[in-house]
Steps between C-alpha positions, in 0.01 A plus 500: 500500500240713323292541813805612698577768239155657533494459879816711514336801333382809686157498338374817668807698395472379140134596470532828691809614312320475171168660591311565180428843372282603211784476249563133587159378387433395142150619414480251213503208743137418569535151649787321672509125550694276733582132482709288733719225356572177685880485526543129428267522200683810379836322512354208303372748244844662473668160463258401221545835324879472518483150355304634202704818447797542273737772391762690695279710730533407867282747687153490656211747521189487717234716336296657778759390752338639816746497789772332296489155657496303177791682337701431815388138511590446135844654544569295813368170362663521156841667538635341181207477259378843616837657561397828338282788613190388694239777491177572684288746299227656715279806461377554858750730680471340845553149368789615282672663799465184707646296214792737461574487874478120501750474218746716690447286811546178303832624358441331164664755275338381177144556626319824425164654585366721221196722540295520185201389296510160330319657204757776447706364212826673588485386862389150408774462240767621743390239754453197273776576252745265671250254645519129432172467692225756552224419749158655553226409745248593236180362655366841585633708213253652258350256250215538255420128480606381847754266340768719339688807620484683170665824607792327672537266202532790257737692726735204544490426127613858431768495770866404478452159660772272358370272225562165676394612845185368669211688658305323776148626569269385776138408415473714188658459160693708251354529149604296198419794273780694670747230398508290818521123499503257791850420621412224748200313633289690757587442863248486784559620855351692793404867473448630857291802401253290302301184563634171367800447278651745261652432160831630371529544124830529319555712190775571251502753216428319173 
């Protein structure tokens, strides 16, 4: 299903229609990273996160959502447990436009592609405020120790993520000093953009 959605897009028209100009580039962005999630592993991660989550929130947010595939997959796979807004938050304009077009093509009304920076607190809060599960392929995000994503950890801790919701991060951890505790045992699975297996970690605000 997901492949057919993206095959239906007019890729050239999407890219051409949104040709960048100088005002569309954020000069503060010095390095962009990209990671590809294995779909089966991703759905296992979502299932585990949902099993560990509580509260009334029923949305989903993919932080650094690229072309929007995972927000669509989550919405399609979990129509009841994720019956709320399923968001793809992406900074890169071209990827955001593809995600937005895919969500129109998929005709899943509760999915949304948002263009913005995961470290902008207002944008982040607006996207995760109703999320039962937030997901981030965090392998390649900035880290001072190669183990934790300190900047993302602090941003999420300051955001309006619901108290009993769960954040899943891939290959790098959130920080206990920001009030995060493990919500479920780590889960191993393939990460196509990297060698070997990846590890999903699950976090809940303390």
